[in-house]
C-alpha positions as semicolon CSV with decimal commas, in nm:
position;residue;x (nm);y (nm);z (nm)
1;M;-0,497;-2,557;-0,331
2;P;-0,610;-2,495;0,032
3;L;-0,686;-2,147;0,149
4;N;-0,467;-2,008;0,426
5;T;-0,646;-1,909;0,751
6;Q;-0,670;-1,540;0,666
7;E;-0,808;-1,610;0,307
8;T;-1,065;-1,842;0,476
9;L;-1,160;-1,573;0,719
10;R;-1,213;-1,327;0,439
11;A;-1,445;-1,566;0,267
12;I;-1,634;-1,626;0,586
13;L;-1,665;-1,245;0,649
14;S;-1,791;-1,207;0,297
15;D;-2,046;-1,485;0,317
16;V;-2,172;-1,422;0,670
17;L;-2,170;-1,047;0,668
18;G;-2,256;-0,996;0,306
19;L;-1,936;-0,789;0,239
20;S;-1,818;-0,747;-0,113
21;A;-1,513;-0,915;-0,251
22;D;-1,358;-0,568;-0,285
23;Q;-1,420;-0,492;0,078
24;V;-1,250;-0,804;0,210
25;A;-0,972;-0,799;-0,046
26;V;-0,828;-0,483;0,107
27;M;-0,840;-0,608;0,461
28;D;-0,511;-0,665;0,635
29;D;-0,401;-0,755;0,992
30;D;-0,483;-0,402;1,121
31;T;-0,829;-0,383;0,973
32;E;-1,076;-0,319;1,259
33;L;-1,380;-0,544;1,278
34;F;-1,610;-0,532;1,571
35;G;-1,728;-0,180;1,620
36;A;-1,596;-0,073;1,281
37;L;-1,812;-0,294;1,065
38;P;-2,181;-0,223;1,119
39;E;-2,258;-0,565;0,966
40;L;-2,061;-0,741;1,255
41;D;-2,309;-0,722;1,544
42;S;-2,355;-0,966;1,821
43;M;-2,593;-1,182;1,622
44;A;-2,338;-1,202;1,328
45;V;-2,062;-1,305;1,565
46;A;-2,257;-1,634;1,633
47;G;-2,280;-1,703;1,266
48;L;-1,915;-1,611;1,213
49;L;-1,802;-1,855;1,489
50;T;-2,016;-2,137;1,343
51;E;-1,873;-2,088;0,997
52;M;-1,518;-2,079;1,144
53;E;-1,577;-2,408;1,312
54;D;-1,720;-2,561;0,995
55;R;-1,464;-2,427;0,746
56;L;-1,161;-2,457;0,962
57;G;-1,251;-2,784;1,135
58;I;-1,214;-2,641;1,486
59;V;-1,419;-2,634;1,801
60;I;-1,465;-2,294;1,968
61;D;-1,577;-2,310;2,326
62;D;-1,775;-2,025;2,488
63;D;-1,490;-1,970;2,727
64;D;-1,256;-1,902;2,432
65;V;-1,453;-1,605;2,299
66;D;-1,404;-1,250;2,410
67;G;-1,422;-0,912;2,237
68;D;-1,050;-0,898;2,179
69;I;-1,072;-1,181;1,922
70;F;-1,283;-0,960;1,700
71;A;-1,079;-0,640;1,732
72;T;-0,892;-0,680;1,400
73;L;-0,858;-0,936;1,118
74;G;-0,512;-1,004;1,260
75;S;-0,647;-1,089;1,607
76;L;-0,920;-1,308;1,452
77;A;-0,666;-1,486;1,234
78;A;-0,429;-1,546;1,524
79;F;-0,711;-1,683;1,726
80;A;-0,814;-1,915;1,441
81;E;-0,463;-2,029;1,369
82;N;-0,412;-2,117;1,741
83;K;-0,728;-2,320;1,721
84;V;-0,624;-2,497;1,402
85;A;-0,278;-2,574;1,548
86;G;-0,446;-2,726;1,854
């Protein structure tokens, strides 16, 4: 069974940032990411984007990326879903 985009993002956050399954399980659309998670720094963003490309089969251009994308899990999921949809 394929994972939905948000489940995939939770797995990526767990793998890239080293967050526990419990931490990502309680995340919802309003969970703040950048600035709220010390693990999500500028270096981690690059790894996160690479994993998103690999696991979701998308291409993320530098021009696509701004800080608003990483504000919340919901904003990150919306960005990813738009990319997946083409």
